[in-house]
N, C-alpha and C positions, 0 to 999 in steps of 0.2 A: 652838806648833807641835805637830803630830801626826805619829806614825810610821804612814804609810798604805801599805798594800799594795793593789794593784789587780789583780783577776783579769780579764784581758783576752782578747779574741779578735781580734787584729789581725796584720798582716803587717809585721814590721820592715822598714824601708826598705832595709837592706843585703841582704836576701834576697828582695825583692819580685819581681825579674826571674826568679829561680830558681823561686819558687813558681808564678808565672804560666806558666812554661814547662812545669811538671809537671802543671798543672791542665787539665782538659777545657775549662772556662770560666774567664774572668777572675774574680777575687774581687770581691765587692761593695765598691766604693770608698767609698760614703757612710757605711756603718757603721764602717769603719776610720777615716775622717776624724773621725767623731763622737767616737770614743774618744780619738784623739790630741788633739783640741781640749779635751775635758773634763779630761783629764790635765793639759794645759797650764794650764787655768784653775784647777784645784785647787792646782797648784804655785805659781802666781803669788800666790794668797791665803794658802797655808800657809807659804810661804817655805822650802820643803823639798822635795827630790826624792821622788817616789813610787817604790816598787819594783813593777815589773810582773812578775807570774807569768802567762805567756802560753800559751794553747792555740791553736796555728795553726788558723785557721778553714778548713781544707781539707776537700774532700769525701773520702769513703771510697775506699780501694783495693778493687777495681781500676777501677771504673767512672768515678770522678771525679778520681782522683789517681794518679800513677805510682808512688809510694812506699808500700810496705806498712808501713814503720816510720818514724816521725818521730824523729830523733835529738835528744837534749837539747843545747841550745846557749845561750850567753850573748849578750846584745846590750845596747845602750844607746839608749833612746828619745830621750835628749838627753845632752849632754856631762856626764860625771860620774855618770850613772845606772848601776846594776848590776841588770840585768833577766835573766829566765830564760825561755827557750822550753822547756817541758816535753817530755820524750820519751814516746812512746806508740805502741802498735800501732794502725795506721790501717785495719785490716780492718773491713768493715761488720759491725755488731752487736756487735763487740768494743771498738771505739775508745772509746766513752764509759766503759765499765767500766774500761778500761785507763788512763784519765786520772786516776782517783780517787787512786791511791797517789802518783804523782809530784806532784800538786797538794798533797796533804796533807804530803808530805815537805818541800816548799818552804815551806809555811806554818808548819810546826813550826820550821824553822830560823829563820824570821823572828820567830816569837813568842818564841823563847828569847833573842833579843838584848835586852839591857837598856840602853837609851839614855836612860831617864828620861822618855820621851814616851809619852802615851796612844796605844795601838795601835788602829788602825781598819782594818777589812777591807771593801773595796768590790768588789762583783762586777758586771761588766757583763752584764746580762740574767740571767734565771732559768734558765739552762742547768742540767740536773739535776746534772752533775758539780760545778758551782759551788755549788749549793744543798746538796749532800751535804757539801762542804767547810765551808760556813758552819755546818751542823749540828754537825759533829764539832769544829770549833774553838770554837764557842760553848759546847758542853758541857764541854770541857776548860779553856777560858780564858774564863769568863763575863764578865770585865772588858773583853774586846775588843768594841768597837762594830762592829756589822755593818750594812751598807747594801747593798741590791740596787737596781741601776738597771734599771727595767722598760721595755723598748721594745716588747715583745709580751706580752700576757697568755697564759699557757700554755694556758688553756682555749679560746682563740680562734685558736691557731696552726693554719693550714689543714691539715686532714686530707688525707692522700694515699691514702685507701682505694681510690679509683676509679682510681688510676694505678699503684700498686705492689702487691706481694704482701701476702697476709694477714699474714705474719710481720712485714713492715715496719710494717704498721698497728698490730699488737700492740706492737711495739717503741716506736712513736711514742706510743701511749697510756700505756705504762709510764713513758716519759720525762716526760710531762706530770704523771703522778701523783706522781713523785718531786719535781718542782719545787714543786707545791702543798703536798705533805705536809711538806716541810722549810721552808716559808716562815715557820713559827712561830718559827724561830731568827733571823729578821731583825729588827733593832731599828727600822729606818726605811727608807723607800723614796724613790727618785727616779723620777717617772713623767712621761710626756709629755703627759697630759691630766688635767683634773680628774676626768672620768668614770672614768678608769683607777684613780685612787685609791679611788673609791667601790666599784669592782668588786672590788678586792682585799679590801675589807670586813673588815679586821682592826683597824680603829681605831688604827692606828699612825701616828706622825709621818711626814710626807712633804713633798717639795718638787716643784713642777712645773717641768720644763725641757723645753719642746717641741722644742728644738733649739739649734744654735749656728750663727751666721752663718759663711759661707765667706769667710775673709779672704784666701785665696790666689787668688781669682778674677782672671783676667787683665783688663787694661784693655779696655773694650768697643771693638771694631774693626769696626763694621757700617756704616760710612759710605761704603765704597769700592765699592758695588755698587748698581745700580738694582733689585735683587731684594729682595723682602720674605721673609726666611727665617724660617720657623716651625719650632721644634724641640721634640720630645718625647724624653726620655731616661729609661729605666727598664725594668722588666719588661714584656714584650710579651704581656699577657694580656687576654682579653676583659673580665674583671671590672674591669680598670683603665681601661677606656674607649678602648682603642687602635683598635678597629674603628669606634667612634663618631667618633673623630677623623678617620679615613680618610674616612668617609662625609661628615662636615662639610666637609672640605677639598675633596671632589669637587663641592660646591655653589658653591665660589668660582671664578667664571669670569673669571680674571684671570691672564695668563701671567707677571706679575711675582712672583707668589707661588710659593714652594717649601716643601715639607714634608720635614724631615729627621727620621728615626726611628733611635734608637740603643738597643741592648739585645738581650736574648735572651728567647725565650718561645714560647708555643704558636701565636702568629699570625704568625710570621716568614714562612711561605710565602704567607699572604694578602697581606702587605705587598709581597713580591716580585712577586706577580701584579698588584697594583694599580700598582706601579712600571712594569711593562711596558706597562700601558695608559695611564699618565699620566706623562710624562717629567719632571713637576715634583716627583714623589715620589722620595726618595732613601733607601734603606736602608743604614745605615752599620755595622750589627752592633754588637758590644760593644767599646767603646773603653776604654783605660786612663783613669784619672781625669784626669790632666793633659791628655790628648788631648781628652777630653770637655769640660773647662772651656774649653780653647782654641777648640774648635768652637762652643760656646755663645756665646763672646764675639763671634763673627762674625754672630750671628743678631739678628733684630729683635723676635721674639716667642717667649716660652717658654710652653708649654702643659702643664698636667697635667689630663687629661680624666677623672680618677677622680671618679665621682659620689657623692653622699651617700646611698648605698644599702647597707643591711646594718648589723648591729649593730656590726661592727668599726670603722665610721667614728667612733664615739664615743670610741674608744681610739686614734685615728690622727691623727698630724700628720706627713704625708709629709716626709722630709728634703729631697726635691727642691723642696718649696715654699720653704723657708727659703734653700736654695741659690739659687733663682731670684731671690728678693727681695734677696739679697746682691749681685746682679750689676749692677743698674742698667738691666736690660733689662725691658721690659713683660712682666708675667706674667698669664696667664689660668688660672683654676682654679675649682673649685666650693667652696661653703661647706660643709665637712664639720662634723659635730657636734663634733669634737674641736678645731676651730680657734677660738681665743679671738676675741672681738669686736674687740680692739685691732688685728687684722690687716686688718679689712674695708676700711679706706680705702686700702690699698696693693695689694689684689688686684682684678683685673678679673673680675667674676663675670658669666657669661652670664645673661640675663634669666630663662631657665627651662632645663629639662633636655633640650629637644629638640635634634635634630641641627641644625635650622635656626638656633636661637639660638646655638649654638656657632660655626657658620659666620659668622653676623653679627658676633659678638664678635671673632673672629679678623680679619675684614676691617676692623672699626672700629678695633681697636687697632693693626693693622699698616698702615693706610692713611688712612682718613677722619679719625680722631682721633689720628693718630700722635704729633703734638707734645704733645698733652695727656697721652697715655699715657706718653711718655718722661719728662715732668716728674714724673708720679706714681711712675714707676720710680726716678728719682733720689731722690725723697723717701723711698721705701721702703728704698733702700740706706743712706741716712744713718740712718734710724730703727733698722734691725736692727743696724747696726755699733755704734750707741751702746747699745742695750738688750739685744741678744742675742749679744754677743761672749763669748769664752771666759772672760774675767776676771769679767764680771758673772754668767755662769751658774755658773762654778766657785765663786763666793762663796756661792751658794745652798746648795751642798753643804756648804761649811764651816759655814754657819749651822746646817744640820741636824745636823752632827757636834757642834757646841757645845751645841745644845739637848739632844741625846741624852746628852751627858756630864753636863750639869746635872741631867737627870732621873735618871740612874743614881746620882749623888751624893745626890740628895734621898731616893731609896728605900733607899740604904744607910745 
């Protein structure tokens, strides 16, 4: 067993309602669910509770969140756990610097406890404040094993230069610089694609965990209607194919089809305009995660229209893909460079990247080949629940820890 501390960015269940009430937009549910699942998987394999040192993933005051200061508090991610929400000043440009000291203080208290177990520090994502903490802890306690879970490469995090102030862009570039600079203190990585491991190019041990299946998905309940409900849930941006999905749906001349769109983003107004012209289109806005899963369970087809365009697709495995495959509902998506071949038999790929091909695939999966698509979806659900569950994926991280421990003993 290892003594593992996990630097997290999630919302504890007991304050989720309060945080959402104070937020301009709901928090991203998929990333929070990912962390909860991986923590559960590590604990099931390590047979010991993790300690979470948590930075609430809220937007800055005053534009994104109503509180200028986040108070320190304790919580338990599961029965018996002793976790900490760090306190920090939440004012824009100050908040990241303000988190450094409370994170380090909590890590110091953990590092000084002597329970005879090898200590392991795991950070969720390469946030600069987490990478600074890894650097300082590794310098002071070189025997601690350090692991970073990389879901986004710092160099490819979308720049906002064309949308915000020059000062914000400088702040963003500085954050990326800190993340990359301090990566040399990381012993090993967990990445979501093989290409991501190559891009880090540090020749360090790693494990690939593209995601974790959604075990809390409700039972599918889409048999009580003569409608064919097609759903997209996620960020509503042009680059994610949302306009293309709208255009493809407009080519389906069948009143039994409905298109449901959930989320927030730059094309909200376009969706609303299309909905006024076509009463089959429904804009649902941003839903809480449990509401979204419940809504998805009533649908017949799940679509992710993001195309394989741009360098970032090599480093991307959309969490919504694995969520869809966990559902037992037919899923349509594109073959991104970051998606392993083992998924190909479970995803319905359009024949090409045209709007017409997407429309044909939606119609085929939703109607003409619906029985065949449902069978494929059921096979996909079984496969991901066996091969991509939290226990299986958590074991990969424990295997990485064991390897890093053996390597450190060899070099010592």
